ROKELO-263572 format. One record per residue (C-alpha): residue in one letter; y, x, z. Coordinates in steps of 0.5 Angstrom, whole numbers. Each point is the difference from the previous one (the first is absolute). Layout:
<recs>
+------+-------+-------+-------+
| code |    yy |    xx |    zz |
+------+-------+-------+-------+
|    A |     Y |     X |     Z |
...
+------+-------+-------+-------+
</recs>
This chain:
<recs>
+------+-------+-------+-------+
| code |    yy |    xx |    zz |
+------+-------+-------+-------+
|    M |     0 |     0 |     0 |
|    E |     7 |     2 |    -1 |
|    Q |     3 |     5 |     5 |
|    P |     7 |     1 |     2 |
|    P |     3 |     7 |    -3 |
|    G |    -2 |     6 |     3 |
|    W |    -6 |    -4 |     5 |
|    T |    -5 |     4 |     2 |
|    W |    -7 |     0 |     4 |
|    Q |     4 |     2 |     6 |
|    D |     5 |    -6 |     0 |
|    R |    -6 |    -4 |    -1 |
|    A |    -3 |     3 |     6 |
|    E |     6 |     0 |     5 |
|    G |     2 |    -7 |    -2 |
|    S |    -7 |    -2 |     2 |
|    I |     0 |     3 |     7 |
|    P |     0 |    -6 |     5 |
|    R |     7 |     0 |     4 |
|    G |     0 |     0 |     7 |
|    T |    -5 |    -1 |     6 |
|    A |    -2 |    -6 |     4 |
|    L |     2 |     0 |     7 |
|    D |    -5 |     0 |     6 |
|    P |     4 |    -5 |     5 |
|    S |    -5 |     4 |     5 |
|    V |     4 |     7 |    -1 |
|    D |     5 |     1 |     6 |
|    P |     1 |    -7 |     3 |
|    I |     6 |    -1 |     4 |
|    A |     1 |    -6 |     5 |
|    G |     4 |    -6 |    -3 |
|    V |    -2 |     2 |    -7 |
|    R |    -6 |    -4 |    -4 |
|    A |    -1 |     3 |    -6 |
|    Y |    -4 |    -2 |    -7 |
|    P |    -2 |     4 |    -6 |
|    T |     5 |     1 |    -5 |
|    A |     0 |     5 |    -6 |
|    Y |     5 |     6 |     1 |
|    L |     3 |     7 |    -2 |
|    P |    -2 |     5 |     6 |
|    D |     5 |     5 |    -1 |
|    R |     6 |    -4 |     0 |
|    M |     4 |    -6 |     4 |
|    L |     6 |    -4 |    -2 |
|    V |     6 |    -1 |     5 |
|    T |     5 |    -6 |    -1 |
|    A |     7 |     3 |     0 |
|    P |     5 |    -6 |     1 |
|    L |     7 |     0 |    -2 |
|    D |     3 |    -1 |     7 |
|    D |     3 |     7 |     3 |
|    D |    -3 |    -2 |     7 |
|    D |    -7 |     0 |    -3 |
|    H |     1 |     6 |    -4 |
|    N |    -1 |     4 |     7 |
|    A |    -6 |    -4 |     2 |
|    V |    -3 |     2 |    -7 |
|    D |     1 |     7 |     2 |
|    R |    -3 |    -1 |     7 |
|    D |    -6 |    -3 |    -4 |
|    L |     0 |     7 |    -4 |
|    K |     0 |     4 |     6 |
|    T |    -6 |    -4 |     3 |
|    L |    -4 |     1 |    -7 |
|    A |     1 |     7 |     0 |
|    E |    -2 |     1 |     8 |
|    A |    -6 |    -5 |    -2 |
|    A |    -2 |     4 |    -6 |
|    G |     1 |     7 |     4 |
|    S |    -5 |    -2 |     5 |
|    F |    -5 |     0 |    -6 |
|    G |     2 |     6 |    -3 |
|    W |     4 |    -3 |    -6 |
|    R |     7 |     0 |    -2 |
|    I |     4 |    -5 |    -3 |
|    E |     5 |     0 |    -6 |
|    V |     5 |    -6 |    -1 |
|    D |     3 |    -2 |    -7 |
|    P |     3 |    -7 |    -2 |
|    V |    -4 |    -4 |    -4 |
|    Q |     7 |    -4 |    -3 |
|    A |     4 |     5 |    -4 |
|    P |     5 |     4 |     4 |
|    V |     7 |    -1 |    -1 |
|    P |     3 |     6 |    -5 |
|    G |     1 |     6 |     3 |
|    A |    -5 |    -1 |     6 |
|    D |    -6 |     5 |     2 |
|    A |    -6 |    -4 |    -2 |
|    T |    -4 |     4 |     4 |
|    R |    -1 |    -1 |     7 |
|    A |    -5 |     5 |     3 |
|    D |     4 |     1 |     6 |
|    A |     3 |    -7 |     1 |
|    A |    -4 |    -1 |     7 |
|    E |     1 |     7 |     3 |
|    S |     7 |     0 |    -2 |
|    G |     2 |    -7 |     2 |
|    R |     4 |    -1 |    -7 |
|    S |     0 |    -7 |    -2 |
|    A |    -4 |     0 |    -7 |
|    A |     1 |    -8 |     0 |
|    R |     7 |     1 |    -1 |
|    D |    -1 |     4 |    -6 |
|    L |    -3 |    -6 |    -4 |
|    A |     3 |    -4 |    -5 |
|    P |     4 |    -7 |     3 |
|    G |    -2 |    -7 |    -2 |
|    V |    -7 |    -1 |     3 |
|    P |    -4 |     3 |     6 |
|    G |    -2 |     7 |    -1 |
|    V |    -7 |     3 |     0 |
|    L |    -2 |     6 |     2 |
|    R |    -7 |     3 |    -1 |
|    V |    -3 |     5 |     5 |
|    L |    -5 |     5 |    -3 |
|    L |    -5 |     3 |     5 |
|    T |    -1 |     7 |    -2 |
|    T |    -4 |     6 |     4 |
|    P |     3 |     7 |     1 |
|    D |     1 |     5 |    -6 |
|    E |    -4 |     5 |     5 |
|    P |    -5 |    -1 |     5 |
|    G |     2 |    -1 |     7 |
|    R |    -2 |    -2 |     7 |
|    G |    -1 |    -7 |     1 |
|    E |    -1 |    -2 |    -8 |
|    S |    -5 |    -5 |    -1 |
|    P |    -5 |     1 |    -5 |
|    A |     0 |    -7 |    -2 |
|    P |     4 |    -2 |    -6 |
|    P |     6 |    -4 |     2 |
|    D |    -1 |    -8 |     2 |
|    A |     6 |    -4 |     1 |
|    W |    -3 |    -5 |     4 |
|    R |    -2 |     5 |     5 |
|    V |     7 |     2 |     0 |
|    L |     3 |    -7 |     0 |
|    Q |    -4 |    -2 |     6 |
|    R |     2 |     6 |     4 |
|    A |     7 |    -1 |    -1 |
|    R |    -1 |    -7 |     2 |
|    G |    -3 |     3 |     7 |
|    I |     6 |     5 |     0 |
|    S |     5 |    -5 |    -1 |
|    R |    -3 |    -6 |     4 |
|    S |     2 |    -5 |    -6 |
|    S |    -3 |    -2 |    -6 |
|    M |     5 |     4 |    -4 |
|    P |     1 |    -6 |    -5 |
|    R |     5 |     4 |    -5 |
|    V |    -6 |     5 |    -1 |
|    G |    -7 |    -2 |    -4 |
|    L |    -5 |     3 |    -4 |
|    E |     1 |     1 |    -7 |
|    H |    -5 |    -6 |    -3 |
|    V |    -4 |     0 |    -7 |
|    L |     2 |    -7 |    -3 |
|    S |    -4 |    -3 |    -5 |
|    V |     1 |    -4 |    -6 |
|    D |    -4 |    -6 |     0 |
|    P |    -4 |    -3 |    -5 |
|    V |    -7 |    -3 |     3 |
|    G |    -4 |     5 |     4 |
|    L |     5 |     6 |    -1 |
|    N |     1 |     3 |     7 |
|    P |     2 |     7 |     2 |
|    F |    -6 |     1 |     5 |
|    T |    -5 |     0 |    -6 |
|    R |    -6 |     2 |     4 |
|    T |     3 |     1 |     7 |
|    N |     3 |    -8 |    -1 |
|    P |    -1 |    -2 |     7 |
|    F |    -1 |    -7 |    -3 |
|    T |    -6 |     2 |    -4 |
|    R |    -6 |    -2 |     5 |
|    T |     4 |    -7 |     1 |
|    N |     2 |    -1 |    -7 |
|    P |    -4 |    -6 |    -2 |
|    F |     1 |     2 |    -8 |
|    T |    -3 |     7 |     1 |
|    R |    -7 |    -1 |    -2 |
|    T |     0 |    -8 |     1 |
|    N |     5 |    -2 |    -5 |
|    P |    -1 |    -8 |     0 |
|    V |     2 |     0 |    -7 |
|    R |    -4 |     5 |    -3 |
|    G |    -3 |    -2 |    -7 |
|    A |     3 |    -1 |    -7 |
|    G |     6 |    -4 |    -2 |
|    P |     5 |    -1 |    -5 |
|    V |     6 |     4 |     3 |
|    G |    -3 |     5 |     4 |
|    S |    -3 |    -4 |     6 |
|    D |    -6 |     5 |     1 |
|    D |     6 |     5 |     2 |
|    Y |     5 |    -4 |     3 |
|    L |    -1 |     4 |     6 |
|    E |    -2 |     7 |    -2 |
|    P |     4 |     6 |     2 |
|    G |     6 |     1 |    -4 |
|    R |    -2 |    -5 |    -6 |
|    G |     2 |    -7 |     3 |
|    G |    -3 |    -3 |    -6 |
|    R |     5 |     3 |    -5 |
|    Q |    -2 |    -2 |    -7 |
|    P |     3 |    -1 |    -7 |
|    V |     2 |    -7 |    -2 |
|    A |     4 |    -2 |    -6 |
|    W |     7 |    -4 |     1 |
|    I |     1 |    -5 |    -5 |
|    G |     6 |    -3 |     2 |
|    A |     8 |     1 |    -1 |
|    A |     3 |     6 |     4 |
|    P |     4 |    -2 |     6 |
|    I |     7 |    -3 |    -3 |
|    R |     6 |     4 |     2 |
|    G |     7 |    -4 |     1 |
|    A |     6 |     3 |    -3 |
|    D |     4 |     5 |     5 |
|    P |     5 |    -3 |     5 |
|    K |     7 |    -1 |    -2 |
|    R |     3 |     2 |     7 |
|    G |    -5 |     2 |     5 |
|    R |    -7 |     4 |    -1 |
|    R |    -7 |    -1 |    -1 |
|    P |    -5 |     1 |     7 |
|    V |    -3 |     7 |     1 |
|    V |    -7 |     1 |     2 |
|    A |    -1 |     7 |     3 |
|    V |    -8 |     2 |    -1 |
|    L |    -2 |     6 |     4 |
|    D |    -7 |     2 |    -3 |
|    T |    -3 |     4 |    -6 |
|    G |     5 |    -1 |    -5 |
|    C |     1 |    -5 |    -6 |
|    G |    -4 |     2 |    -6 |
|    E |     2 |    -2 |    -7 |
|    H |    -1 |    -7 |    -2 |
|    P |     4 |    -5 |    -5 |
|    W |     1 |    -5 |     6 |
|    L |     3 |     6 |     4 |
|    P |     5 |     4 |    -4 |
|    D |     6 |     4 |     2 |
|    G |     6 |    -5 |     1 |
|    I |    -5 |    -4 |     4 |
|    V |    -3 |     5 |     4 |
|    T |     4 |     6 |     3 |
|    R |    -5 |     7 |     0 |
|    G |     2 |     7 |     3 |
|    A |     6 |    -3 |     5 |
|    E |     4 |     6 |     3 |
|    L |     4 |     1 |     6 |
|    D |     6 |     5 |    -1 |
|    G |    -4 |     3 |    -6 |
|    E |    -6 |     1 |     4 |
|    P |    -6 |    -4 |    -3 |
|    I |    -3 |    -5 |     5 |
|    G |    -8 |     0 |     1 |
|    L |    -5 |     4 |    -3 |
|    T |     2 |     3 |    -7 |
|    G |    -6 |     4 |    -2 |
|    S |    -3 |    -1 |    -7 |
|    D |    -7 |    -2 |     4 |
|    D |     3 |    -7 |    -1 |
|    P |    -6 |    -6 |     1 |
|    E |     4 |    -5 |    -4 |
|    I |    -1 |     5 |    -6 |
|    Y |    -7 |     4 |     1 |
|    P |    -5 |    -4 |     3 |
|    D |    -6 |     5 |     2 |
|    L |     4 |     6 |     4 |
|    Y |    -5 |     1 |     6 |
|    G |    -7 |     0 |     2 |
|    Q |    -6 |     1 |    -5 |
|    L |     1 |     1 |    -8 |
|    D |    -4 |    -7 |    -1 |
|    G |     6 |    -4 |    -3 |
|    E |     0 |    -4 |     6 |
|    I |     8 |    -3 |     1 |
|    D |     3 |     2 |     6 |
|    A |     0 |    -5 |     6 |
|    V |     7 |    -2 |    -1 |
|    A |     2 |     2 |    -7 |
|    G |     5 |    -5 |    -3 |
|    H |     1 |    -3 |     7 |
|    G |     7 |     0 |     0 |
|    T |     0 |    -3 |    -7 |
|    F |    -4 |    -6 |     2 |
|    I |     5 |    -1 |     6 |
|    A |     6 |     0 |    -5 |
|    G |    -3 |    -5 |    -5 |
|    L |    -1 |    -5 |     6 |
|    I |     7 |     1 |     2 |
|    R |     1 |    -1 |    -8 |
|    Q |    -4 |    -7 |     0 |
|    T |     3 |    -3 |     7 |
|    A |     7 |     3 |    -1 |
|    P |     2 |     1 |    -8 |
|    D |     7 |     0 |     1 |
|    A |     0 |     6 |     6 |
|    D |     0 |     7 |    -1 |
|    I |    -5 |     5 |     2 |
|    L |     2 |     7 |     4 |
|    S |    -7 |     4 |    -1 |
|    I |    -1 |     6 |     5 |
|    R |    -6 |     4 |    -1 |
|    V |    -2 |     2 |     7 |
|    A |    -8 |     0 |    -1 |
|    G |    -5 |     4 |    -4 |
|    S |    -6 |    -3 |    -3 |
|    L |    -4 |     0 |     6 |
|    G |     5 |    -4 |     3 |
|    V |     1 |     4 |     7 |
|    V |     7 |     2 |     2 |
|    D |     3 |     4 |     5 |
|    E |     4 |    -3 |     5 |
|    S |     6 |     5 |    -1 |
|    A |     0 |    -1 |    -7 |
|    F |     0 |    -8 |     0 |
|    V |     5 |     1 |     6 |
|    R |     5 |     4 |    -5 |
|    A |    -1 |    -4 |    -6 |
|    L |     1 |    -7 |     5 |
|    A |     7 |     4 |     3 |
|    D |     2 |     1 |    -7 |
|    V |    -1 |    -7 |    -3 |
|    I |     4 |    -2 |     6 |
|    E |     6 |     4 |    -1 |
|    L |     0 |    -2 |    -7 |
|    K |     1 |    -7 |     3 |
|    R |     5 |     2 |     5 |
|    R |     4 |     3 |    -5 |
|    N |     0 |    -5 |    -5 |
|    A |     2 |    -5 |     6 |
|    K |     6 |     4 |     1 |
|    D |     2 |     1 |    -7 |
|    P |    -4 |    -4 |    -6 |
|    S |     1 |     6 |    -5 |
|    T |    -4 |     5 |     4 |
|    G |    -7 |     0 |     3 |
|    H |    -4 |    -6 |    -2 |
|    A |    -1 |    -7 |     2 |
|    I |    -6 |    -2 |     3 |
|    D |    -2 |    -7 |     3 |
|    V |    -7 |     0 |     1 |
|    I |    -5 |     6 |     2 |
|    S |    -7 |    -1 |    -2 |
|    L |    -5 |     5 |     4 |
|    S |    -8 |    -1 |    -2 |
|    L |    -2 |     6 |     5 |
|    G |    -1 |     1 |     7 |
|    Y |    -4 |     3 |     6 |
|    Y |    -2 |    -1 |     7 |
|    H |     3 |     3 |     6 |
|    E |    -3 |     3 |     6 |
|    T |     4 |    -3 |     5 |
|    P |     3 |    -6 |    -3 |
|    V |     2 |    -4 |     6 |
|    D |     5 |    -1 |     5 |
|    G |     5 |     4 |    -4 |
|    Q |    -4 |     7 |     1 |
|    F |    -1 |     1 |    -8 |
|    S |     5 |     5 |    -3 |
|    H |     6 |    -4 |    -2 |
|    T |     2 |     4 |    -7 |
|    L |    -3 |    -5 |    -5 |
|    Y |     3 |    -6 |     4 |
|    G |     7 |     3 |     1 |
|    L |     0 |     1 |    -8 |
|    L |    -2 |    -7 |    -1 |
|    R |     5 |    -3 |     5 |
|    S |     5 |     4 |    -4 |
|    A |    -2 |    -3 |    -6 |
|    R |     0 |    -7 |     3 |
|    E |     7 |     0 |     3 |
|    L |     2 |     2 |    -7 |
|    G |    -2 |    -7 |    -2 |
|    I |    -7 |     3 |    -4 |
|    V |    -6 |    -5 |     1 |
|    V |    -6 |     5 |     2 |
|    V |    -7 |    -3 |    -3 |
|    C |    -6 |     4 |     2 |
|    S |    -8 |    -1 |    -1 |
|    A |    -4 |    -1 |     6 |
|    G |    -6 |     4 |    -2 |
|    N |    -7 |    -1 |    -3 |
|    D |    -5 |     2 |     6 |
|    A |    -1 |    -7 |     2 |
|    I |     2 |     1 |     7 |
|    D |     5 |    -3 |     5 |
|    R |     3 |     7 |     2 |
|    P |     7 |     0 |    -2 |
|    S |     2 |     5 |    -5 |
|    F |     7 |     4 |    -1 |
|    P |     5 |    -2 |    -3 |
|    A |    -3 |    -7 |    -1 |
|    S |     0 |    -1 |     8 |
|    L |     7 |     3 |     1 |
|    W |     3 |    -7 |     2 |
|    A |     1 |    -5 |     6 |
|    W |    -6 |    -4 |    -2 |
|    P |    -3 |    -6 |     5 |
|    G |    -3 |     4 |     6 |
|    A |     2 |     7 |    -3 |
|    D |    -2 |     5 |     5 |
|    N |     4 |     6 |    -4 |
|    G |     6 |    -1 |     4 |
|    I |     4 |    -2 |    -6 |
|    L |     5 |    -5 |     2 |
|    P |     3 |    -6 |    -5 |
|    D |     6 |     2 |    -4 |
|    D |     5 |    -3 |    -5 |
|    A |    -1 |     5 |    -5 |
|    A |    -3 |    -2 |    -7 |
|    P |    -8 |    -1 |     1 |
|    L |    -6 |     4 |     0 |
|    V |    -5 |    -4 |    -4 |
|    S |    -8 |     2 |     1 |
|    V |    -4 |    -3 |    -5 |
|    G |    -8 |    -1 |     0 |
|    A |    -4 |    -2 |    -6 |
|    L |    -3 |    -7 |    -3 |
|    N |    -5 |    -1 |    -4 |
|    P |     1 |    -3 |    -7 |
|    S |    -1 |    -7 |     3 |
|    G |     6 |     1 |     4 |
|    R |    -4 |    -4 |     6 |
|    T |    -3 |     6 |     3 |
|    V |     1 |     7 |     2 |
|    A |    -3 |     6 |    -4 |
|    L |    -6 |     2 |     5 |
|    F |     3 |     8 |    -1 |
|    S |     7 |    -2 |     2 |
|    N |     2 |     2 |     7 |
|    V |     2 |    -6 |     5 |
|    G |     4 |    -1 |     6 |
|    P |     6 |    -3 |     3 |
|    W |     4 |     6 |    -3 |
|    V |    -2 |    -2 |    -7 |
|    R |     6 |    -5 |    -1 |
|    V |    -2 |    -3 |    -7 |
|    Y |    -6 |     0 |    -5 |
|    A |     1 |     0 |    -7 |
|    P |    -4 |     1 |    -7 |
|    G |    -4 |     7 |     1 |
|    A |    -7 |    -1 |    -3 |
|    M |    -1 |     1 |    -7 |
|    V |     7 |    -1 |    -2 |
|    L |     2 |     2 |    -7 |
|    S |     5 |     5 |    -2 |
|    T |     3 |     6 |    -4 |
|    T |    -4 |     6 |    -1 |
|    P |     1 |     7 |    -3 |
|    P |    -4 |     1 |    -7 |
|    F |    -5 |     4 |     4 |
|    T |    -7 |     1 |    -3 |
|    G |    -6 |     3 |     5 |
|    G |    -7 |     3 |    -1 |
|    M |    -4 |    -6 |     1 |
|    Q |    -3 |    -3 |    -6 |
|    P |    -1 |    -7 |    -3 |
|    A |    -7 |    -3 |     2 |
|    T |    -2 |    -1 |    -7 |
|    R |     3 |     2 |    -7 |
|    A |    -2 |    -3 |    -7 |
|    D |     4 |     2 |    -6 |
|    I |     0 |    -4 |    -6 |
|    G |     2 |     5 |    -6 |
|    T |     7 |     2 |     2 |
|    L |     1 |    -6 |     5 |
|    P |    -1 |     3 |     7 |
|    R |    -3 |    -5 |     5 |
|    E |    -2 |     1 |     7 |
|    T |     0 |    -3 |     7 |
|    V |     6 |     0 |     5 |
|    D |     2 |     8 |     1 |
|    P |     1 |    -1 |     8 |
|    D |     5 |     5 |     0 |
|    D |     4 |     0 |    -6 |
|    Y |     7 |    -3 |     2 |
|    R |     3 |     1 |    -7 |
|    G |     1 |    -7 |    -1 |
|    G |     6 |     1 |     6 |
|    F |    -3 |    -5 |     5 |
|    S |    -5 |     0 |     6 |
|    V |    -2 |    -4 |     6 |
|    W |     0 |     3 |     7 |
|    S |    -1 |    -2 |     7 |
|    G |     4 |     2 |     6 |
|    T |     5 |    -1 |     5 |
|    S |     4 |     5 |    -4 |
|    F |     1 |    -6 |    -5 |
|    A |     1 |    -5 |     5 |
|    A |     7 |     3 |     2 |
|    P |     3 |     1 |    -7 |
|    F |    -1 |    -7 |    -1 |
|    V |     4 |    -2 |     6 |
|    A |     5 |     5 |    -1 |
|    G |     1 |    -3 |    -7 |
|    R |     1 |    -7 |     2 |
|    I |     5 |     2 |     5 |
|    A |     4 |     4 |    -5 |
|    T |     0 |    -6 |    -5 |
|    A |     2 |    -4 |     6 |
|    L |     6 |     5 |     1 |
|    G |     2 |     0 |    -8 |
|    P |     4 |    -6 |     0 |
|    L |     5 |     2 |     5 |
|    L |     0 |     7 |    -2 |
|    A |     2 |    -2 |    -7 |
|    K |     6 |    -3 |     2 |
|    G |     2 |     6 |     4 |
|    G |    -1 |    -2 |     7 |
|    A |    -5 |     3 |     5 |
|    P |    -4 |    -4 |     6 |
|    T |     2 |     0 |     7 |
|    R |    -5 |     2 |     5 |
|    K |    -1 |    -7 |     2 |
|    A |     0 |    -2 |    -8 |
|    L |    -5 |     5 |    -1 |
|    H |    -5 |    -2 |     5 |
|    K |     0 |    -7 |    -2 |
|    M |    -1 |     2 |    -7 |
|    V |    -6 |     4 |     2 |
|    A |    -3 |    -5 |     4 |
|    G |     1 |    -5 |    -6 |
|    V |    -4 |     5 |    -4 |
|    L |    -6 |     1 |     5 |
|    K |     0 |    -8 |     1 |
|    G |    -1 |    -1 |    -7 |
|    L |    -7 |     5 |     0 |
|    P |    -7 |    -3 |     0 |
|    D |    -2 |    -1 |     8 |
|    P |    -7 |     1 |     1 |
|    V |     0 |    -3 |     6 |
|    R |     2 |    -7 |    -2 |
+------+-------+-------+-------+
</recs>
């Protein structure tokens, strides 16, 4: 299959290495902190650096505590900003904890800053050096013991997952494997016309090519006074498709001349088989962002789409990379709100990715992601998140980062724009898809099983079962991974979220077209009306 320019076996091999490690809650327990499994990067942590000056001093104290905790294991810390520093600021913060300088003060203004704490071993062996590689969980727990607090500004750097059915960064170490009813006892095994035999297979979600025989979504004329609604999608990018031309989709967004998100040539919307064996099998989430953009195109034909690539074709994202891209997107909105000729208008953010936090209750979780999403909502952006596809009721992040009924996360209600968490419905609209996460933190359910949308013109290594040409006329059964027709069906809460995001954008359209902007009260009422119009499986 076609590969990016200069692509080598080293690129394929390096990209195939699993990201992160699975947290063992039994390691270094401390009183008052009940932990659960998650996937994280063991050599780093993230620290939220709020804009308030008083909190900068608290951040410096946290850095000193982390340095002390790391030192007790023979490790050291280095600190640098995830968010871009202001011009002229020194981006290296290797001695921030020791000198007491406020690394947070050098961050660009506008949204809460984020610092990345790297754990290292000394360059030269010395007394007290640990022979083990650094482990952020052990350092965080030791720091909590030293400070006698949960240190909510400090957290692990998690591995997020883009989530068609079955894709999970835990893979072989998934703590839910043994208790997942779909592992080897899939209740819907067997043949079916739209992939029901792998409805719940890891990374597949029943993806299959189909033919679209209707007209393309009809787009109205440009507004004379106002503007179109804009949905920002942070995902795998957006490939080429007749429904998704430039002018409807903005690709390659920049902030101060620097690109937002990933920009490498290993684009999963162009090259479908970048990693793993040379078997022609299409990567797990190749085309994921194009599929989502097509759903928004169908549900909000008059909306514009801002596509930001944050994930590769294996569907995993380092939290710091996601946070950086999200902060840049929020900054685009903040600038546009002050001066419409700058930045970029954004009304809805659609997020089809997430992770499970190790300490999700009572405000013990790190507030980095919550703080950024709160900033977005305070700017009037509605945030729509997929609930996840592990068929469990454990709250996932960011979908559960709101004050849901009976919430145990310590988050209080606010009047900022809503955060909407979305689970998946079956095609009937009357039942919840068996793979969908559920719980009181899932606010609404929407079509997400076997939905039809756009795909890049991929073709994989699988072949049709039978071919029998007659003369020059090619004849064969359906090729199960030939997507050159441009459309496919796929399943996952990944696709329920953009359905809702598009509906909200459509509801906003008439007001924005007149040059207006909704008040917070009107925005809540508008979103509530959209959600009320969705199928209710409880009825």
